[in-house]
C-alpha positions in Angstrom: -38.9 -53.5 22.4 -39.5 -57.2 21.4 -37.1 -60.1 21.3 -34.0 -60.1 19.1 -32.7 -63.5 18.0 -29.2 -64.5 17.1 -29.0 -67.8 15.2 -26.1 -69.8 13.9 -26.8 -72.4 11.3 -24.8 -75.3 9.9 -25.9 -77.0 6.6 -23.7 -80.1 6.3 -23.2 -81.6 2.8 -25.3 -79.2 0.8 -24.7 -77.7 -2.6 -24.3 -74.0 -3.2 -27.6 -74.0 -4.9 -29.3 -75.6 -2.0 -27.7 -73.1 0.3 -28.9 -70.2 -1.9 -32.5 -71.4 -1.9 -32.3 -71.9 1.9 -30.9 -68.4 2.5 -33.4 -66.8 0.2 -36.3 -68.4 2.2 -34.9 -67.0 5.5 -34.6 -63.5 3.8 -38.2 -63.7 2.7 -39.1 -64.5 6.4 -37.3 -61.2 7.4 -34.1 -62.8 8.7 -30.9 -60.7 8.2 -27.6 -62.2 7.7 -24.7 -60.9 9.8 -22.4 -59.7 7.2 -19.1 -60.6 8.7 -20.0 -64.0 10.0 -20.6 -66.7 7.4 -23.5 -68.7 9.0 -25.0 -66.3 11.5 -28.4 -64.6 11.2 -30.5 -62.1 13.2 -34.3 -61.8 13.5 -36.4 -59.4 15.5 -40.0 -59.7 16.9 -42.7 -57.2 17.9 -43.1 -56.7 21.6 -46.3 -58.7 21.6 -44.6 -61.9 20.7 -43.7 -64.2 23.6 -40.4 -66.0 24.0 -42.0 -69.3 23.2 -43.8 -67.8 20.3 -40.5 -66.4 18.9 -38.8 -69.8 19.2 -41.6 -71.5 17.4 -41.6 -68.9 14.6 -37.8 -69.3 14.1 -38.0 -73.1 14.1 -41.0 -72.9 11.6 -38.9 -70.7 9.3 -35.9 -73.1 9.4 -38.2 -76.0 8.6 -39.8 -74.1 5.7 -36.4 -73.2 4.4 -35.3 -76.8 4.7 -38.2 -78.1 2.7 -37.9 -75.4 0.0 -34.3 -76.0 -0.5 -34.3 -79.8 -0.4 -31.7 -79.9 2.4 -31.8 -83.0 4.5 -30.2 -81.8 7.7 -30.2 -78.3 9.3 -28.2 -77.8 12.6 -28.8 -74.6 14.6 -28.3 -72.8 17.8 -30.3 -69.7 18.8 -30.4 -67.2 21.5 -33.1 -64.7 22.3 -32.9 -61.5 24.4 -34.5 -58.1 24.5 -31.2 -56.4 24.3 -29.7 -55.3 21.0 -27.3 -57.6 19.3 -23.8 -56.3 19.4 -21.6 -56.9 16.2 -18.1 -55.6 15.4 -14.6 -56.2 14.2 -11.5 -56.1 16.4 
């Protein structure tokens, strides 16, 4: 199994339209929004992708979405692991 990424994103001072375009770009890059968390996304990688390669790909996806949407500032935090991401509600 390859790396799984958990990414949280903050898009300060953007319009709803900018946000929609940004999110659509991430979806086109095969990111999956975590349904119950408003700004959290998941992405998965093949086992042949290195940790550095996965990080570079994620940042490239964020940059591309930023340009497409016209957003000026994107803040993010990401975590990579080979274990499955646990989601739930308590």
